C-alpha positions as CSV (number, residue, x, y, z in Angstrom):
1,M,90.5,82.7,138.1
2,K,92.1,83.8,141.3
3,K,90.7,87.4,140.8
4,I,87.2,86.0,140.3
5,I,87.4,83.9,143.4
6,L,88.8,86.9,145.4
7,L,86.0,89.2,144.0
8,L,83.4,86.6,145.0
9,F,84.9,86.3,148.4
10,V,84.9,90.1,149.0
11,S,81.4,90.3,147.6
12,L,80.2,87.6,150.0
13,I,81.8,89.4,153.0
14,V,80.2,92.7,152.0
15,Y,76.8,91.0,151.4
16,A,77.0,89.3,154.8
17,N,78.0,92.5,156.5
18,F,75.0,94.5,155.1
19,F,72.5,91.8,155.9
20,S,73.8,91.0,159.3
21,E,73.3,94.6,160.4
22,K,69.8,94.6,158.9
23,A,69.0,91.3,160.6
24,R,70.4,92.5,163.9
25,L,68.3,95.7,163.8
26,D,65.2,93.8,162.9
27,R,65.7,91.5,165.9
28,E,66.2,94.5,168.1
29,V,63.0,96.1,166.8
30,D,61.1,92.9,167.5
31,H,62.6,92.7,171.0
32,L,61.7,96.3,171.9
33,C,58.2,95.9,170.4
34,A,57.6,93.0,172.6
35,I,58.8,94.9,175.7
36,D,56.9,98.2,175.3
37,G,55.6,98.6,171.7
38,G,51.9,99.0,170.9
39,I,48.8,101.0,172.0
40,R,47.8,101.6,175.6
41,V,44.5,103.3,176.2
42,Y,43.8,104.5,179.8
43,E,40.5,106.2,179.1
44,T,38.1,106.4,176.1
45,I,36.2,109.5,175.3
46,T,32.7,109.2,173.7
47,L,32.0,112.0,171.3
48,P,28.9,113.0,169.3
49,A,28.7,111.9,165.7
50,D,29.3,115.5,164.4
51,K,32.9,115.2,165.7
52,F,33.7,112.5,163.1
53,D,34.0,112.6,159.3
54,K,32.4,110.1,156.9
55,R,35.2,107.6,157.3
56,G,34.8,107.5,161.0
57,K,37.9,109.6,161.9
58,I,37.8,112.6,164.2
59,N,37.3,115.8,162.3
60,F,39.1,118.1,164.7
61,Y,42.7,116.8,164.2
62,Y,45.0,119.4,162.6
63,P,48.5,117.8,162.5
64,T,50.3,121.1,161.6
65,Q,49.2,122.6,165.0
66,R,51.7,120.4,166.9
67,E,50.6,120.0,170.6
68,N,47.4,121.8,169.8
69,A,46.5,119.5,166.9
70,L,43.5,118.2,168.8
71,G,42.1,121.6,169.7
72,P,41.8,123.3,173.0
73,E,40.7,120.3,175.0
74,Y,43.6,117.8,174.4
75,I,47.4,117.8,174.1
76,F,48.9,115.7,171.3
77,K,52.6,114.8,171.6
78,W,54.8,113.0,169.2
79,N,58.4,112.3,170.1
80,I,60.9,110.5,167.9
81,Y,64.1,109.0,169.4
82,D,66.7,107.9,166.9
83,Y,68.7,104.9,168.1
84,K,70.6,105.0,164.9
85,K,70.4,107.9,162.4
86,R,70.5,107.5,158.7
87,D,71.7,109.8,156.0
88,P,69.1,109.3,153.2
89,G,71.5,110.6,150.6
90,Q,73.7,107.6,151.2
91,G,71.3,105.1,149.6
92,P,69.4,102.1,150.8
93,Q,72.5,100.5,152.4
94,E,72.4,103.0,155.2
95,S,70.2,101.8,158.1
96,S,68.4,103.6,160.9
97,M,66.3,102.6,163.9
98,S,63.9,104.8,165.8
99,R,61.2,104.9,168.4
100,D,58.0,106.9,167.7
101,Y,56.0,107.8,170.8
102,F,52.5,109.3,170.5
103,M,50.4,110.4,173.5
104,I,47.1,112.2,174.0
105,I,46.5,114.2,177.3
106,R,43.3,115.8,178.4
107,K,44.2,119.4,179.3
108,S,41.5,119.9,182.0
109,D,43.1,117.4,184.4
110,M,46.4,116.6,182.5
111,K,45.4,112.9,182.5
112,L,47.2,110.7,180.0
113,L,44.4,109.1,177.9
114,G,46.6,106.9,175.8
115,E,49.9,106.3,174.3
116,F,51.3,104.5,171.2
117,V,54.9,103.3,170.9
118,L,56.3,102.1,167.6
119,Y,59.8,100.9,166.8
120,S,61.1,100.8,163.2
121,R,64.1,100.1,161.1
122,V,64.7,101.6,157.6
123,G,67.5,100.6,155.2
124,G,70.4,98.2,155.5
125,D,69.9,96.9,152.0
126,L,72.4,96.3,149.2
127,P,73.4,99.5,147.4
128,G,71.3,100.5,144.5
129,P,68.7,102.8,143.1
130,W,65.7,101.3,144.9
131,V,63.8,102.4,147.9
132,P,65.1,101.1,151.3
133,S,63.2,98.3,153.0
134,S,61.7,98.8,156.4
135,H,60.6,96.8,159.4
136,R,58.4,97.8,162.3
137,C,56.4,96.4,165.2
138,P,54.3,93.6,163.8
139,G,50.7,94.5,163.2
140,L,51.2,98.2,163.8
141,D,51.0,101.1,161.4
142,K,53.0,104.2,161.9
143,N,50.0,106.5,162.2
144,E,48.8,108.6,165.0
145,N,45.2,108.0,163.8
146,V,45.4,104.4,165.2
147,L,45.7,105.9,168.7
148,M,43.0,108.5,168.1
149,G,40.6,105.8,166.8
150,E,41.1,103.8,170.1
151,I,40.6,106.8,172.4
152,F,37.8,108.8,170.6
153,I,34.7,106.7,170.1
154,K,31.6,107.8,168.3
155,S,28.4,108.0,170.4
156,M,25.8,105.4,169.2
157,E,23.0,107.6,170.4
158,K,20.8,109.0,167.6
159,A,20.2,112.8,167.5
160,E,16.8,113.8,168.7
161,E,14.6,115.1,165.9
């Protein structure tokens, strides 16, 4: 009986330890999101309809081109800062926290058109074969297309026939 109680006590300590770290990181993510998370657009660019695909996204974005992903007119930057790194081989109990920073700059005058800051936490769960949980700024997707959709706007003018 004493062994069972000791095992339960140790399990409770381990369980509380995992979830207290996860909860602490979630609170930190929420705090940082409130301070500087989100999308900030400083200038919108109206483009003709032929610059957009059928889903309404720009058709000149090539993510594998790094800073030149938006062609010769714009600079696309994506920086990731790891507050706490995670070794994915360790399982879902390992936690990480990072800040993703996207920005789009017009090359002609080097003006910052917009920026997107996203904080996120991954992991911190009980050990097991499942996928780690995650938490990010409320209401924001980790996707650079969100920023592009706010900066690049389709012209409503119809083409002359």
